[in-house]
C-alpha positions as CSV (number, residue, x, y, z in Angstrom):
1,X,-82.6,51.4,102.7
2,X,-82.7,55.1,102.0
3,X,-79.8,57.0,103.7
4,X,-80.2,60.7,104.5
5,X,-77.9,63.2,103.1
6,X,-75.7,64.8,105.8
7,X,-75.2,68.6,105.3
8,X,-72.1,69.8,107.1
9,X,-72.7,72.8,109.3
10,X,-70.3,75.4,110.5
11,X,-69.2,75.0,114.2
12,X,-71.2,78.0,115.3
13,X,-74.3,76.7,113.5
14,X,-74.0,73.4,115.4
15,X,-73.7,75.3,118.7
16,X,-76.7,77.5,117.8
17,X,-78.8,74.5,116.9
18,X,-77.9,72.7,120.2
19,X,-78.8,75.8,122.2
20,X,-82.1,76.1,120.3
21,X,-83.1,72.6,121.2
22,X,-82.1,73.0,124.9
23,X,-83.8,76.3,125.3
24,X,-87.0,75.0,123.7
25,X,-87.1,72.0,126.0
26,X,-86.3,74.2,129.0
27,X,-89.2,76.5,128.1
28,X,-91.5,73.5,127.7
29,X,-90.5,72.2,131.2
30,X,-91.2,75.7,132.6
31,X,-94.7,75.6,131.1
32,X,-95.2,72.1,132.5
33,X,-94.2,73.2,136.0
34,X,-96.6,76.2,135.8
35,X,-99.4,73.9,134.6
36,X,-99.4,71.5,137.6
37,X,-102.7,71.5,139.4
38,X,-105.0,69.4,141.6
39,X,-104.5,66.5,139.2
40,X,-100.9,66.2,140.2
41,X,-101.9,66.1,143.9
42,X,-104.5,63.4,143.1
43,X,-101.9,61.3,141.3
44,X,-99.5,61.6,144.3
45,X,-102.4,60.6,146.7
46,X,-103.1,57.5,144.5
47,X,-99.4,56.5,144.5
48,X,-99.0,57.0,148.2
49,X,-102.2,55.0,149.0
50,X,-101.4,52.0,146.9
51,X,-100.5,48.8,148.9
52,X,-99.1,47.2,145.7
53,X,-96.7,48.3,143.0
54,X,-96.7,51.1,140.5
55,X,-96.8,49.7,136.9
56,X,-95.6,52.0,134.1
57,X,-96.6,51.4,130.5
58,X,-96.1,53.1,127.1
59,X,-95.2,52.4,123.5
60,X,-92.1,53.6,121.5
61,X,-90.3,56.5,123.0
62,X,-93.0,56.9,125.7
63,X,-92.2,53.3,126.7
64,X,-88.5,54.1,127.1
65,X,-89.4,57.1,129.3
66,X,-91.9,54.9,131.3
67,X,-89.2,52.3,131.9
68,X,-86.8,55.0,133.3
69,X,-89.6,56.4,135.5
70,X,-90.2,52.9,136.9
71,X,-86.5,52.6,137.7
72,X,-86.4,56.0,139.4
73,X,-89.5,55.2,141.5
74,X,-88.0,51.8,142.6
75,X,-84.7,53.4,143.6
76,X,-86.5,56.0,145.8
77,X,-88.7,53.7,147.8
78,X,-91.7,53.1,145.6
79,X,-91.8,49.6,144.1
80,X,-92.4,49.9,140.4
81,X,-91.8,48.1,137.1
82,X,-92.4,48.6,133.4
83,X,-95.0,46.5,131.5
84,X,-94.9,46.5,127.7
85,X,-98.5,46.9,126.5
86,X,-98.1,44.3,123.7
87,X,-96.8,41.7,126.1
88,X,-99.7,42.7,128.5
89,X,-102.2,41.7,125.7
90,X,-100.6,38.3,125.4
91,X,-100.7,37.1,129.0
92,X,-98.8,39.7,131.1
93,X,-102.0,41.4,132.2
94,X,-101.7,38.8,135.0
95,X,-98.8,40.7,136.4
96,X,-101.2,43.5,137.5
97,X,-102.7,43.0,140.9
98,X,-105.9,44.7,142.2
99,X,-103.9,46.7,144.7
100,X,-101.5,48.1,142.1
101,X,-101.6,51.5,140.3
102,X,-101.1,51.9,136.5
103,X,-99.3,54.9,135.1
104,X,-99.7,55.0,131.3
105,X,-97.7,57.4,129.0
106,X,-99.0,58.3,125.5
107,X,-98.8,61.7,123.9
108,X,-101.9,61.2,121.8
109,X,-103.7,59.0,124.3
110,X,-105.1,57.0,121.4
111,X,-102.3,54.4,120.9
112,X,-104.0,51.2,119.9
113,X,-101.7,48.9,121.9
114,X,-102.8,50.5,125.1
115,X,-106.5,49.6,124.7
116,X,-106.3,46.2,126.5
117,X,-104.5,47.8,129.5
118,X,-107.1,50.6,129.7
119,X,-110.0,48.2,129.5
120,X,-108.4,45.9,132.1
121,X,-107.9,48.8,134.5
122,X,-111.6,49.9,134.1
123,X,-112.9,46.3,134.5
124,X,-111.1,45.6,137.7
125,X,-111.2,49.2,139.1
126,X,-107.4,49.5,139.1
127,X,-106.4,53.2,139.6
128,X,-105.1,54.6,136.3
129,X,-102.9,57.7,136.0
130,X,-102.6,59.1,132.5
131,X,-99.7,61.2,131.2
132,X,-100.8,62.6,127.9
133,X,-101.3,65.8,125.9
134,X,-104.9,65.1,124.7
135,X,-107.6,65.9,127.2
136,X,-110.3,64.3,125.1
137,X,-108.4,61.1,124.3
138,X,-109.5,57.6,125.3
139,X,-106.7,57.3,127.8
140,X,-107.5,60.7,129.5
141,X,-111.2,59.9,129.7
142,X,-110.6,56.5,131.3
143,X,-108.0,57.7,133.8
144,X,-108.6,58.2,137.5
145,X,-106.1,61.2,137.3
146,X,-104.9,62.8,134.1
147,X,-101.6,64.7,134.0
148,X,-101.8,66.9,130.9
149,X,-98.6,67.9,129.0
150,X,-98.7,71.4,127.5
151,X,-99.0,71.6,123.8
152,X,-95.5,72.5,122.7
153,X,-93.5,72.0,119.4
154,X,-91.0,69.1,119.2
155,X,-87.4,70.3,119.0
156,X,-86.9,68.2,115.8
157,X,-86.7,70.6,112.9
158,X,-89.4,68.6,111.1
159,X,-91.6,68.6,114.3
160,X,-91.8,64.8,114.2
161,X,-89.3,63.1,116.4
162,X,-90.4,62.9,120.0
163,X,-88.0,65.3,121.8
164,X,-89.7,68.1,123.7
165,X,-92.7,65.8,124.6
166,X,-90.5,63.0,126.0
167,X,-88.4,65.5,128.0
168,X,-91.7,66.8,129.6
169,X,-92.7,63.2,130.4
170,X,-89.4,62.5,132.0
171,X,-89.5,65.7,134.0
172,X,-93.0,64.9,135.2
173,X,-91.9,61.4,136.2
174,X,-89.0,62.9,138.2
175,X,-91.5,65.3,139.9
176,X,-93.7,62.4,140.9
177,X,-90.8,60.3,142.2
178,X,-89.2,63.1,144.2
179,X,-92.5,64.3,145.7
180,X,-93.3,60.8,146.8
181,X,-89.8,60.5,148.3
182,X,-90.5,63.6,150.3
183,X,-94.0,62.5,151.3
184,X,-92.6,59.1,152.5
185,X,-89.8,60.8,154.4
186,X,-87.3,58.6,152.5
187,X,-83.8,59.1,154.1
188,X,-80.3,58.8,152.9
189,X,-80.0,55.6,154.9
190,X,-83.0,54.2,152.9
191,X,-81.3,55.3,149.7
192,X,-78.1,53.6,150.7
193,X,-79.9,50.3,151.4
194,X,-81.2,50.4,147.8
195,X,-77.9,51.4,146.3
196,X,-75.2,49.3,148.0
197,X,-73.0,48.9,144.9
198,X,-70.8,51.3,143.0
199,X,-69.6,54.8,143.8
200,X,-73.0,55.9,145.0
201,X,-73.2,53.2,147.6
202,X,-69.7,54.1,148.9
203,X,-70.6,57.7,149.1
204,X,-73.5,56.9,151.3
205,X,-71.5,54.8,153.8
206,X,-71.7,56.0,157.4
207,X,-68.8,56.1,159.8
208,X,-70.4,53.3,161.8
209,X,-70.3,51.1,158.7
210,X,-66.5,50.9,158.5
211,X,-65.2,52.0,161.9
212,X,-63.3,49.7,164.2
213,X,-65.5,48.6,167.1
214,X,-64.9,49.7,170.7
215,X,-63.6,46.2,171.6
216,X,-60.8,46.6,169.1
217,X,-59.5,49.9,170.3
218,X,-56.2,50.7,172.1
219,X,-57.5,52.3,175.3
220,X,-56.2,53.0,178.8
221,X,-57.7,55.0,181.7
222,X,-56.2,58.3,183.0
223,X,-53.5,57.7,185.5
224,X,-51.9,54.8,183.5
225,X,-48.1,55.0,183.2
226,X,-46.6,55.3,179.8
227,X,-44.8,52.0,180.2
228,X,-48.1,50.2,180.2
229,X,-49.7,52.5,177.6
230,X,-47.0,51.8,175.1
231,X,-47.5,48.1,175.4
232,X,-51.2,48.5,174.6
233,X,-50.4,50.9,171.7
234,X,-47.9,48.5,170.2
235,X,-50.2,45.5,170.5
236,X,-53.1,47.2,168.7
237,X,-51.0,48.7,165.9
238,X,-53.2,51.7,165.2
239,X,-50.4,54.3,165.8
240,X,-52.4,55.9,168.6
241,X,-54.0,55.2,171.9
242,X,-57.1,56.7,173.5
243,X,-57.1,58.0,177.1
244,X,-60.4,57.4,178.9
245,X,-62.3,59.3,181.6
246,X,-65.1,57.4,183.4
247,X,-68.2,56.2,181.4
248,X,-66.3,55.7,178.1
249,X,-65.6,59.4,177.8
250,X,-62.5,60.3,175.7
251,X,-60.1,62.5,177.6
252,X,-57.3,62.6,175.1
253,X,-55.1,60.8,172.5
254,X,-51.5,59.8,172.2
255,X,-50.1,59.5,168.7
256,X,-46.7,58.6,167.4
257,X,-46.2,62.4,167.0
258,X,-46.9,62.9,170.7
259,X,-44.3,60.3,171.6
260,X,-41.6,62.1,169.5
261,X,-42.5,65.5,171.0
262,X,-42.2,64.1,174.6
263,X,-39.1,61.9,174.1
264,X,-37.3,61.9,177.5
265,X,-35.2,59.3,179.5
266,X,-38.0,59.2,182.0
267,X,-40.9,58.9,179.4
268,X,-41.9,55.5,180.6
269,X,-42.5,56.8,184.1
270,X,-44.8,59.6,183.0
271,X,-48.6,59.3,183.5
272,X,-50.4,59.4,180.2
273,X,-52.0,62.8,181.0
274,X,-48.5,64.4,180.6
275,X,-48.1,63.1,177.1
276,X,-51.6,63.1,175.6
277,X,-53.2,65.7,173.4
278,X,-56.4,66.6,175.3
279,X,-59.8,67.0,173.7
280,X,-58.8,65.4,170.4
281,X,-60.8,65.8,167.2
282,X,-63.6,63.3,166.9
283,X,-66.5,62.4,164.7
284,X,-70.0,61.0,165.2
285,X,-70.8,57.4,164.2
286,X,-73.9,58.7,162.2
287,X,-71.7,61.0,160.0
288,X,-71.1,60.0,156.4
289,X,-67.7,58.4,155.9
290,X,-67.0,60.8,153.0
291,X,-67.4,63.7,155.5
292,X,-64.8,62.1,157.8
293,X,-62.3,61.8,155.0
294,X,-62.7,65.4,154.1
295,X,-62.3,66.3,157.8
296,X,-59.1,64.4,158.0
297,X,-57.7,65.8,154.8
298,X,-58.5,69.4,155.8
299,X,-56.4,69.2,159.0
300,X,-52.9,70.6,158.7
301,X,-51.6,67.8,161.0
302,X,-52.7,65.2,158.5
303,X,-55.0,63.2,160.8
304,X,-55.1,59.5,160.0
305,X,-57.2,58.3,162.9
306,X,-60.5,59.7,164.3
307,X,-62.1,58.4,167.5
308,X,-65.8,58.0,167.0
309,X,-68.5,59.1,169.4
310,X,-72.2,58.3,169.9
311,X,-74.2,61.4,168.9
312,X,-76.5,61.3,171.9
313,X,-74.2,60.3,174.7
314,X,-70.8,61.4,173.5
315,X,-69.5,58.1,174.6
316,X,-66.6,56.5,172.7
317,X,-67.9,53.8,170.3
318,X,-65.1,53.2,167.8
319,X,-62.1,54.4,165.7
320,X,-62.1,55.4,162.1
321,X,-58.8,55.0,160.2
322,X,-58.0,56.8,156.9
323,X,-56.6,53.5,155.7
324,X,-60.0,51.8,156.2
325,X,-61.8,54.6,154.3
326,X,-59.4,54.2,151.4
327,X,-59.9,50.4,151.4
328,X,-63.6,50.9,151.3
329,X,-63.2,53.1,148.1
330,X,-63.9,56.4,149.8
331,X,-61.6,59.0,148.5
């Protein structure tokens, strides 16, 4: 096998070459953005209307980009998968259902391995979205909607290796996925349901996902004597107790710090109102847990417990502990 000769470059030449590549690809993406027209809207309409799945296909580097676009679509609420054109020609055409949509990537639009896919789509009237650079190609002429890539030089110094062209394909795939996400009103909760694992899943946890339920809480009504409140506080072991108004409304909180500040021989005879901190800091159940951790860390008093309220009624529904957030991996 022939091995290429590596010519060492000075550090500044390396940096200059890296910048040239990135600026060239950035310029290509700008041209692509400015070239979007009614064909993009037609492609979005086809993708929104489908009752099946979106099937991505391509050969070589275009295939790798198609695979990534399929993954992005699936993770943002549009079921999609990658189908290798060669495998399609050997039986996997059966994976394509009549209600599906095909998205085929090919810079030239004349890739031989794509012909069976194209003919199959035409025969069974399956919508076909083409991403290509050649308006007069077989792929473009057969497509229901054609997304044309601007003619732009590859970043490779020989102008051969797919670089600029695949960057534009990837950017166009992201544009389709995010536009669909917006059209479908895909929410952060939907996103969390599709990304339950890893750091991303933890970041999207809501307070309601990890809070202690109302039934677990240390609570007493206003007017309760401290002798009884301390028993409840000790039994629950949360280091605090909530003081309730009527209808599950939180009137105040008593923490270990409040006990130290009100230490007195007659403490046990005091009503809870005399010891509690009124209008304590709270958070809504619908808030992200990561917001709650930031809120607790920002407070100079080093809050470790937050009572949780329902956003609509302001009724008490739970308790969020910093310890539970850390245990869930939220830092």
